[in-house]
C-alpha positions in Angstrom: -0.1 0.2 0.0 1.4 3.4 -0.9 1.6 5.8 1.8 2.8 9.5 2.3 6.0 9.6 4.3 5.3 12.9 6.0 1.8 11.6 7.2 3.5 8.3 8.4 6.2 10.3 10.3 3.4 11.9 12.3 3.2 8.7 14.2 6.0 8.6 17.0 6.7 4.9 16.0 7.4 5.5 12.4 9.0 9.1 13.1 11.7 7.3 15.1 12.2 4.7 12.2 12.4 7.3 9.3 14.5 9.9 11.0 18.4 9.7 9.9 19.8 6.7 11.8 21.2 3.3 10.9 17.9 1.7 10.2 17.4 0.5 6.7 14.0 2.2 6.5 15.7 5.7 7.1 18.3 5.4 4.3 18.0 7.4 1.1 16.0 5.8 -1.7 14.3 3.3 0.5 10.6 3.0 -0.3 9.4 0.0 1.7 8.6 -0.6 5.3 7.8 -4.2 6.1 5.8 -4.6 9.4 5.7 -8.5 10.0 3.7 -8.8 13.2 0.7 -6.7 12.4 -2.7 -7.6 11.1 -2.8 -6.7 7.5 -6.3 -5.7 7.1 -6.1 -3.6 10.3 -3.1 -1.9 9.2 -4.6 -1.0 5.9 -7.7 0.4 7.7 -5.2 2.3 10.0 -3.2 3.7 7.2 -6.3 4.8 5.4 -7.6 6.6 8.3 -4.2 8.4 8.5 -4.4 9.4 5.0 -8.3 10.2 4.8 -9.0 7.4 2.1 -11.3 5.3 4.1 -14.2 6.3 1.8 -12.3 4.9 -1.2 -12.9 1.5 0.2 -16.5 1.4 -1.3 -14.9 1.5 -4.7 -11.7 -0.2 -3.9 -10.1 -2.6 -6.3 -7.9 -4.3 -3.5 -9.0 -7.3 -1.5 -10.3 -5.1 1.5 -13.8 -3.6 0.9 -16.4 -2.5 3.1 -18.4 -5.7 2.8 -15.5 -8.0 3.6 -13.9 -6.4 6.5 -14.8 -8.6 9.4 -15.4 -8.1 13.1 -12.0 -9.4 14.0 -10.4 -6.9 11.5 -12.1 -4.0 13.5 -10.9 -5.4 16.8 -7.2 -5.8 15.5 -7.5 -2.1 14.3 -8.2 -1.1 17.9 -5.1 -2.9 18.9 -2.8 -1.3 16.3 -4.3 2.3 17.0 -3.2 1.7 20.5 0.2 0.3 19.6 1.1 3.2 17.3 -0.7 5.9 19.3 -3.0 6.9 16.5 -6.1 8.9 17.3 -9.1 6.8 16.4 -11.3 9.9 15.5 -10.7 10.0 11.7 -11.9 6.1 11.6 -15.0 6.6 13.7 -17.4 7.7 10.7 -16.2 4.7 8.6 -16.6 2.2 11.6 -20.1 3.6 12.3 -20.9 3.0 8.5 -19.5 -0.5 8.7 -21.4 -1.4 11.9 -24.7 -0.3 10.5 -24.1 -2.5 7.4 -23.0 -5.3 9.8 -26.4 -5.0 11.8 -28.5 -5.3 8.9 -30.6 -8.5 9.2 -29.3 -10.5 6.2 -25.7 -10.3 7.3 -26.5 -10.8 11.0 -28.7 -13.8 10.2 -25.7 -15.8 9.1 -24.5 -16.1 12.7 -25.5 -18.9 15.0 -25.9 -17.0 18.2 -28.6 -14.2 17.8 -26.8 -11.8 20.0 -23.1 -12.9 19.1 -22.7 -9.9 16.7 -24.0 -7.3 19.4 -21.6 -8.8 22.0 -18.6 -8.4 19.7 -19.4 -5.0 18.8 -19.8 -3.5 22.1 -16.0 -2.9 22.4 -15.4 -1.6 18.9 -18.2 0.8 19.2 -16.9 2.1 22.4 -13.4 2.4 21.2 -14.2 4.1 18.2 -16.8 6.5 19.9 -19.8 5.4 17.6 -22.7 6.8 20.0 -25.8 5.8 18.0 -24.5 2.3 17.1 -23.3 1.7 20.9 -26.9 3.0 21.8 -28.4 0.5 19.4 -26.2 -2.5 20.6 -26.6 -1.8 24.3 -30.3 -1.5 24.0 -30.7 -4.7 22.1 -28.6 -6.7 24.7 -30.5 -5.3 27.5 -33.9 -6.3 26.0 -33.2 -9.3 24.2 -30.3 -10.9 26.4 -30.9 -13.9 28.6 -29.1 -14.3 31.8 -25.8 -12.5 32.7 -25.1 -9.9 30.0 -21.2 -10.0 28.7 -19.2 -8.9 25.7 -17.3 -11.2 23.6 -13.8 -11.0 22.3 -13.4 -12.6 18.8 -9.5 -12.3 18.8 -6.9 -13.9 21.0 -5.8 -10.7 22.8 -6.9 -10.7 26.3 -5.8 -7.1 27.0 -8.8 -5.8 24.5 -12.0 -5.4 26.5 -14.6 -2.9 27.9 -14.0 -1.2 31.2 -15.8 -3.6 33.9 -18.4 -1.0 34.8 -20.0 -1.1 31.3 -21.3 -4.7 31.5 -22.2 -4.2 35.2 -24.4 -1.3 34.1 -26.0 -3.3 31.3 -27.0 -6.0 33.8 -28.4 -3.3 36.1 -30.5 -1.8 33.3 -32.0 -5.3 32.8 -32.5 -5.8 36.5 -34.3 -2.5 36.5 -36.6 -3.5 33.7 -37.4 -6.7 35.5 -38.4 -4.8 38.6 -40.5 -2.2 36.6 -42.3 -4.9 34.9 -43.0 -6.8 38.3 -44.2 -3.4 39.6 -46.4 -2.7 36.8 -48.0 -6.2 36.6 -48.7 -6.7 40.2 -49.5 -3.2 41.8 -53.1 -3.6 41.2 -53.0 -7.0 42.8 -51.2 -5.6 45.7 -53.9 -2.8 46.0 -56.6 -5.5 45.9 -55.0 -7.7 48.6 -54.4 -4.6 50.8 -57.7 -2.9 50.7 -60.1 -4.9 48.7 -63.1 -5.7 50.6 -65.5 -7.3 47.8 -66.4 -11.0 47.7 -64.8 -11.7 44.4 -61.2 -10.4 45.1 -59.7 -13.9 45.9 -61.1 -15.2 42.6 -59.8 -12.1 40.6 -56.2 -12.5 42.0 -56.2 -16.1 41.3 -57.7 -15.9 37.8 -55.2 -13.0 37.0 -52.1 -15.1 38.1 -53.5 -18.2 36.3 -53.7 -16.3 32.9 -50.1 -15.0 33.4 -49.2 -18.4 34.2 -50.8 -19.7 31.0 -48.8 -17.3 28.9 -45.7 -18.2 30.8 -45.0 -14.7 32.5 -45.7 -15.9 36.0 -44.0 -16.5 38.3 -41.8 -13.7 37.0 -38.6 -14.5 39.0 -38.6 -17.9 37.5 -39.5 -17.0 34.2 -36.8 -14.6 33.8 -33.9 -17.1 34.2 -34.5 -18.6 30.9 -36.4 -15.7 28.9 -35.3 -12.2 27.8 -37.3 -9.1 28.6 -38.4 -9.1 25.0 -39.5 -12.5 25.0 -41.8 -11.8 28.2 -43.2 -8.6 26.4 -44.2 -10.8 23.4 -46.0 -13.3 25.6 -47.9 -10.5 27.1 -49.7 -10.0 23.7 -51.4 -13.5 24.3 -52.9 -12.2 27.5 -56.9 -12.7 27.3 -59.1 -11.4 30.1 -61.9 -13.5 28.6 -60.0 -16.5 30.3 -60.6 -15.1 33.6 -63.7 -16.4 35.5 -65.8 -14.0 37.4 -68.4 -14.6 40.2 -72.0 -15.1 39.0 -74.1 -12.0 38.9 -76.3 -13.1 41.8 -73.1 -13.2 44.1 -72.4 -9.7 43.3 -75.1 -7.2 43.8 -73.4 -4.3 41.9 -74.2 -1.6 44.5 -70.8 -0.4 44.8 -67.6 -0.1 42.8 -65.6 -3.3 42.7 -61.9 -3.0 41.8 -61.9 -6.7 40.6 -64.1 -5.4 37.7 -61.2 -3.2 36.3 -59.8 -4.0 32.8 -56.8 -6.4 33.4 -56.0 -6.3 29.9 -55.2 -2.5 30.1 -53.1 -3.3 33.3 -51.0 -5.7 31.1 -50.8 -3.4 28.1 -49.7 -0.4 30.3 -47.0 -2.6 31.9 -45.7 -3.7 28.3 -45.7 -0.1 27.1 -43.8 1.3 30.3 -41.2 -1.5 30.0 -40.6 -1.2 26.3 -40.2 2.5 26.2 -38.1 2.6 29.4 -34.5 2.3 28.4 -32.7 3.7 25.4 -29.5 2.2 25.5 -26.2 3.5 27.1 -24.9 7.0 26.0 -21.2 7.3 25.3 -21.4 11.2 26.0 -23.1 10.6 29.4 -20.4 7.9 29.9 -17.6 10.3 29.0 -18.8 13.0 31.4 -18.4 10.6 34.2 -15.1 8.9 33.5 -13.1 11.7 32.2 -12.1 15.1 33.6 -11.9 18.1 31.4 -8.6 20.0 31.2 -8.3 21.8 34.6 -11.3 20.1 35.9 -11.9 19.1 39.5 -12.9 15.6 40.3 -15.2 16.6 43.2 -16.8 19.4 41.2 -17.4 17.3 38.4 -19.0 14.6 40.5 -21.7 16.8 41.8 -22.2 18.5 38.5 -23.4 15.3 37.0 -26.0 14.9 39.5 -27.9 18.2 39.0 -31.2 18.3 37.6 -31.5 19.0 33.9 -34.4 20.0 31.8 -33.3 17.4 29.2 -31.2 14.4 30.4 -29.7 14.2 26.7 -28.6 17.7 26.7 -25.3 18.1 24.6 -25.6 14.4 23.7 -25.4 13.0 20.3 -28.5 10.6 20.7 -31.8 11.4 22.0 -32.7 9.5 25.5 -34.5 9.8 28.9 -33.4 9.8 32.4 -32.9 6.0 32.8 -30.1 6.1 30.1 -28.5 9.1 31.7 -28.6 7.1 35.1 -27.3 3.9 34.1 -24.6 5.6 31.8 -22.8 6.7 35.0 -19.4 5.3 34.9 -17.9 6.7 38.2 -14.2 7.0 38.6 -11.4 5.3 40.7 -11.8 6.4 44.3 -9.6 8.8 45.9 -6.9 7.3 48.5 -9.0 8.7 51.4 -12.6 9.1 51.9 -12.3 12.8 52.3 -10.2 14.8 49.9 -6.8 15.6 51.2 -7.4 13.8 54.3 -4.8 10.9 53.4 -2.3 13.4 52.6 -2.5 15.0 56.1 -1.8 11.8 58.0 
């Protein structure tokens, strides 16, 4: 691959190699640099990003094109960018386009595990600062994942992984959805048990639970072991109040309002809607605000600033999201040596 000598020399690694010395690459007339250990496709992507020629890949006559770059190539590109101290921002837009193409159903359906691609995309989307794609991937994992949510590393380089807090927050988000679903489905039942005084309350509670059992939503704690949030929301579509028995008319005189006569289908639909719209995925901008200090910033001021109330929780973010995304995107920082600032130094 042809490269510009001056552009290459902007990287400290190659600058040391090209400046006048005894290395063969620095000798007059030398036009070839051989890098034996680096991944070839990742190196091409890295150099194209350096020379601003990544858009040319769509019409490339070489073996590397947008459609045949693999997820492993992208991971190795992260590795090489770190090795050569190259800013990844010039590659961000191209990786974003590649990720969008990769997430399309025809290409994704070729994989065995339905969420394998999303698990493998977590780290590259984070590393290349692809805000929209990171939001899409994290939201899908939270709603469609079963059990403990983790990332996947498709390459044999153990140093490449997300900060541990990211997967922790994904699992916390899923746990919160489970709590909201449980509350939304059963707060009416709790009210009926607490203050209900009609003769049909026992039957209403039993029939409601029986119908939820029929569609495999209850008991929720057991169901969640083998089902995703999305699975449960789909099952709620099968809820049919007509299957719930009621007391005979002569056993209920209708002289006063009965909480059991509510529309249980409405309760279920409202629960489904609330859960489905709750979480928008993690926000890289909110994450960045809580894990990095700006130049001249103060760790304690930055901490309290994050918890201020905002008119919009996605203010100055590249994606639109609500309060839950803002909340679960809090990454925090490594704690100070002492509990109180400066206290450790005074001892």
